[in-house]
VOMAR-37308 format. One record per residue (C-alpha): x, y, z; residue number from 0. Coordinates in pm, 1 decimal, always signed. Each point is the difference from the previous one (the first is absolute). Layout:
# residues N
<site><xx>X</xx><yy>Y</yy><zz>Z</zz><num>NUM</num></site>
...
END
This chain:
# residues 111
<site><xx>+545.6</xx><yy>-4016.6</yy><zz>+983.4</zz><num>0</num></site>
<site><xx>+188.8</xx><yy>+193.9</yy><zz>+251.7</zz><num>1</num></site>
<site><xx>+271.2</xx><yy>+129.4</yy><zz>-257.7</zz><num>2</num></site>
<site><xx>-288.4</xx><yy>+118.1</yy><zz>-257.0</zz><num>3</num></site>
<site><xx>-192.7</xx><yy>+172.8</yy><zz>+292.2</zz><num>4</num></site>
<site><xx>+334.1</xx><yy>+169.7</yy><zz>+114.2</zz><num>5</num></site>
<site><xx>+89.0</xx><yy>+99.6</yy><zz>-350.7</zz><num>6</num></site>
<site><xx>-344.0</xx><yy>+153.4</yy><zz>-59.6</zz><num>7</num></site>
<site><xx>+30.8</xx><yy>+176.7</yy><zz>+317.8</zz><num>8</num></site>
<site><xx>+334.7</xx><yy>+142.3</yy><zz>-83.0</zz><num>9</num></site>
<site><xx>-130.0</xx><yy>+105.7</yy><zz>-353.7</zz><num>10</num></site>
<site><xx>-338.2</xx><yy>+180.8</yy><zz>+156.8</zz><num>11</num></site>
<site><xx>+221.8</xx><yy>+178.2</yy><zz>+252.0</zz><num>12</num></site>
<site><xx>+234.7</xx><yy>+137.9</yy><zz>-275.9</zz><num>13</num></site>
<site><xx>-272.6</xx><yy>+98.8</yy><zz>-228.5</zz><num>14</num></site>
<site><xx>-134.6</xx><yy>+176.6</yy><zz>+317.3</zz><num>15</num></site>
<site><xx>+329.9</xx><yy>+194.8</yy><zz>+54.8</zz><num>16</num></site>
<site><xx>+17.9</xx><yy>+70.2</yy><zz>-366.7</zz><num>17</num></site>
<site><xx>-338.2</xx><yy>+168.5</yy><zz>-30.6</zz><num>18</num></site>
<site><xx>+64.7</xx><yy>+191.3</yy><zz>+332.7</zz><num>19</num></site>
<site><xx>+316.6</xx><yy>+149.3</yy><zz>-151.9</zz><num>20</num></site>
<site><xx>-183.9</xx><yy>+91.7</yy><zz>-310.6</zz><num>21</num></site>
<site><xx>-243.7</xx><yy>+205.0</yy><zz>+179.7</zz><num>22</num></site>
<site><xx>+38.8</xx><yy>+368.9</yy><zz>-18.9</zz><num>23</num></site>
<site><xx>-68.5</xx><yy>+206.5</yy><zz>+321.4</zz><num>24</num></site>
<site><xx>-222.1</xx><yy>+290.9</yy><zz>-107.3</zz><num>25</num></site>
<site><xx>+70.7</xx><yy>+343.8</yy><zz>+121.2</zz><num>26</num></site>
<site><xx>-236.6</xx><yy>+209.7</yy><zz>+165.0</zz><num>27</num></site>
<site><xx>-73.6</xx><yy>+217.3</yy><zz>-323.5</zz><num>28</num></site>
<site><xx>+145.0</xx><yy>+70.8</yy><zz>-340.1</zz><num>29</num></site>
<site><xx>+189.7</xx><yy>+304.8</yy><zz>+140.3</zz><num>30</num></site>
<site><xx>+174.0</xx><yy>-217.9</yy><zz>+267.1</zz><num>31</num></site>
<site><xx>+95.0</xx><yy>-259.9</yy><zz>-287.6</zz><num>32</num></site>
<site><xx>+149.5</xx><yy>+276.0</yy><zz>-240.4</zz><num>33</num></site>
<site><xx>+168.5</xx><yy>+153.7</yy><zz>+293.8</zz><num>34</num></site>
<site><xx>+157.1</xx><yy>-317.5</yy><zz>+96.3</zz><num>35</num></site>
<site><xx>+96.7</xx><yy>-91.9</yy><zz>-377.1</zz><num>36</num></site>
<site><xx>+209.3</xx><yy>+305.0</yy><zz>-4.4</zz><num>37</num></site>
<site><xx>+234.7</xx><yy>-151.1</yy><zz>+226.1</zz><num>38</num></site>
<site><xx>+81.4</xx><yy>-290.1</yy><zz>-238.5</zz><num>39</num></site>
<site><xx>+273.3</xx><yy>+50.7</yy><zz>-247.7</zz><num>40</num></site>
<site><xx>-93.1</xx><yy>-139.9</yy><zz>-347.7</zz><num>41</num></site>
<site><xx>-268.2</xx><yy>+70.0</yy><zz>-231.0</zz><num>42</num></site>
<site><xx>-63.8</xx><yy>-371.8</yy><zz>-4.0</zz><num>43</num></site>
<site><xx>-35.0</xx><yy>-27.5</yy><zz>+357.5</zz><num>44</num></site>
<site><xx>-237.4</xx><yy>+296.1</yy><zz>+23.3</zz><num>45</num></site>
<site><xx>-206.3</xx><yy>-110.3</yy><zz>-259.5</zz><num>46</num></site>
<site><xx>-31.9</xx><yy>-352.7</yy><zz>+124.8</zz><num>47</num></site>
<site><xx>-71.0</xx><yy>+119.6</yy><zz>+357.6</zz><num>48</num></site>
<site><xx>-267.0</xx><yy>+238.8</yy><zz>-101.2</zz><num>49</num></site>
<site><xx>-169.0</xx><yy>-274.7</yy><zz>-247.4</zz><num>50</num></site>
<site><xx>-24.9</xx><yy>-205.3</yy><zz>+294.9</zz><num>51</num></site>
<site><xx>-148.7</xx><yy>+278.2</yy><zz>+220.3</zz><num>52</num></site>
<site><xx>-265.6</xx><yy>+57.7</yy><zz>-277.5</zz><num>53</num></site>
<site><xx>-99.0</xx><yy>-340.3</yy><zz>-19.5</zz><num>54</num></site>
<site><xx>-15.1</xx><yy>-43.7</yy><zz>+383.4</zz><num>55</num></site>
<site><xx>-236.1</xx><yy>+323.6</yy><zz>+6.4</zz><num>56</num></site>
<site><xx>-202.7</xx><yy>-158.2</yy><zz>-282.9</zz><num>57</num></site>
<site><xx>-19.4</xx><yy>-346.9</yy><zz>+173.4</zz><num>58</num></site>
<site><xx>-120.2</xx><yy>+215.4</yy><zz>+337.8</zz><num>59</num></site>
<site><xx>-251.1</xx><yy>+160.7</yy><zz>-225.8</zz><num>60</num></site>
<site><xx>+170.9</xx><yy>+343.8</yy><zz>+67.2</zz><num>61</num></site>
<site><xx>-59.1</xx><yy>+68.3</yy><zz>-370.2</zz><num>62</num></site>
<site><xx>+87.2</xx><yy>+389.1</yy><zz>+13.3</zz><num>63</num></site>
<site><xx>+324.9</xx><yy>-79.6</yy><zz>+184.3</zz><num>64</num></site>
<site><xx>+103.6</xx><yy>-256.7</yy><zz>-256.7</zz><num>65</num></site>
<site><xx>-98.2</xx><yy>+254.1</yy><zz>-269.1</zz><num>66</num></site>
<site><xx>+192.5</xx><yy>+275.1</yy><zz>+144.1</zz><num>67</num></site>
<site><xx>+320.5</xx><yy>-239.9</yy><zz>+63.5</zz><num>68</num></site>
<site><xx>-28.4</xx><yy>-114.7</yy><zz>-367.9</zz><num>69</num></site>
<site><xx>-16.5</xx><yy>+362.9</yy><zz>-146.5</zz><num>70</num></site>
<site><xx>+296.5</xx><yy>+96.7</yy><zz>+201.1</zz><num>71</num></site>
<site><xx>+193.2</xx><yy>-301.8</yy><zz>-167.6</zz><num>72</num></site>
<site><xx>-102.2</xx><yy>+122.9</yy><zz>-327.2</zz><num>73</num></site>
<site><xx>+54.4</xx><yy>+386.5</yy><zz>+74.8</zz><num>74</num></site>
<site><xx>+348.0</xx><yy>-38.9</yy><zz>+167.5</zz><num>75</num></site>
<site><xx>+146.2</xx><yy>-346.7</yy><zz>-59.4</zz><num>76</num></site>
<site><xx>-98.9</xx><yy>-172.4</yy><zz>-290.4</zz><num>77</num></site>
<site><xx>-245.7</xx><yy>+150.9</yy><zz>-262.2</zz><num>78</num></site>
<site><xx>-20.9</xx><yy>-308.3</yy><zz>-185.1</zz><num>79</num></site>
<site><xx>-98.6</xx><yy>-242.0</yy><zz>+303.9</zz><num>80</num></site>
<site><xx>-263.6</xx><yy>-233.6</yy><zz>-140.5</zz><num>81</num></site>
<site><xx>-66.4</xx><yy>-145.2</yy><zz>+351.2</zz><num>82</num></site>
<site><xx>-64.2</xx><yy>+339.2</yy><zz>+139.2</zz><num>83</num></site>
<site><xx>-242.0</xx><yy>+89.7</yy><zz>-291.2</zz><num>84</num></site>
<site><xx>-154.7</xx><yy>-345.9</yy><zz>+57.8</zz><num>85</num></site>
<site><xx>-49.3</xx><yy>+76.1</yy><zz>+376.5</zz><num>86</num></site>
<site><xx>-171.9</xx><yy>+349.6</yy><zz>-99.3</zz><num>87</num></site>
<site><xx>-229.4</xx><yy>-156.9</yy><zz>-240.3</zz><num>88</num></site>
<site><xx>-102.0</xx><yy>-270.0</yy><zz>+243.4</zz><num>89</num></site>
<site><xx>-24.0</xx><yy>+230.7</yy><zz>+295.9</zz><num>90</num></site>
<site><xx>-212.7</xx><yy>+227.5</yy><zz>-194.7</zz><num>91</num></site>
<site><xx>-235.7</xx><yy>-273.4</yy><zz>-107.8</zz><num>92</num></site>
<site><xx>-57.7</xx><yy>-87.9</yy><zz>+363.6</zz><num>93</num></site>
<site><xx>-70.1</xx><yy>+352.1</yy><zz>+90.6</zz><num>94</num></site>
<site><xx>-246.2</xx><yy>+37.1</yy><zz>-274.3</zz><num>95</num></site>
<site><xx>-170.9</xx><yy>-312.8</yy><zz>+111.3</zz><num>96</num></site>
<site><xx>+2.2</xx><yy>+133.0</yy><zz>+358.1</zz><num>97</num></site>
<site><xx>-144.8</xx><yy>+329.2</yy><zz>-92.4</zz><num>98</num></site>
<site><xx>-274.3</xx><yy>-194.5</yy><zz>-213.1</zz><num>99</num></site>
<site><xx>-83.5</xx><yy>-230.9</yy><zz>+286.8</zz><num>100</num></site>
<site><xx>-20.1</xx><yy>+289.7</yy><zz>+240.3</zz><num>101</num></site>
<site><xx>-210.7</xx><yy>+217.2</yy><zz>-222.7</zz><num>102</num></site>
<site><xx>-255.3</xx><yy>-289.0</yy><zz>-38.1</zz><num>103</num></site>
<site><xx>-17.5</xx><yy>-51.3</yy><zz>+378.5</zz><num>104</num></site>
<site><xx>-79.3</xx><yy>+361.7</yy><zz>+28.6</zz><num>105</num></site>
<site><xx>-258.1</xx><yy>-29.9</yy><zz>-283.2</zz><num>106</num></site>
<site><xx>-186.3</xx><yy>-266.2</yy><zz>+166.3</zz><num>107</num></site>
<site><xx>+24.9</xx><yy>+181.0</yy><zz>+367.9</zz><num>108</num></site>
<site><xx>-155.2</xx><yy>+312.0</yy><zz>-163.4</zz><num>109</num></site>
<site><xx>-295.5</xx><yy>-221.6</yy><zz>-154.6</zz><num>110</num></site>
END
C-alpha cells in the first residue's frame, strides 16, 4: 500500500514538473517576442519560439497579439507555416465573435 502511494506520488510530481517545463512564458507583446526571436540563431528556433508565443497570446485571449506574431512568422520566417495560418484563422474568428457580442450588447443598451 505504501509503495503504491509513493509510486503514485512520484508519478504525479513528475507529470507536474513536465507540464511546468512545457509552459511558455508569454512576452508582454508581439513586438517584444519578435525582438527576442531575433537573438535566436536558426530559422527553426525562431519559428518554434514565435509559434509558442502566438499560442500563448491566443490562450491569454490576446488575439491581436497572436495574429501579429503569426503574420510576422509568415512574412519573415516561414511563408508556409500551417501553424501560423491556423493561429491567424482561429484568432480572427474569436475577434469576430467578440465584436458581434459587443455589438449585441450595445444594441441592447440603446433599446
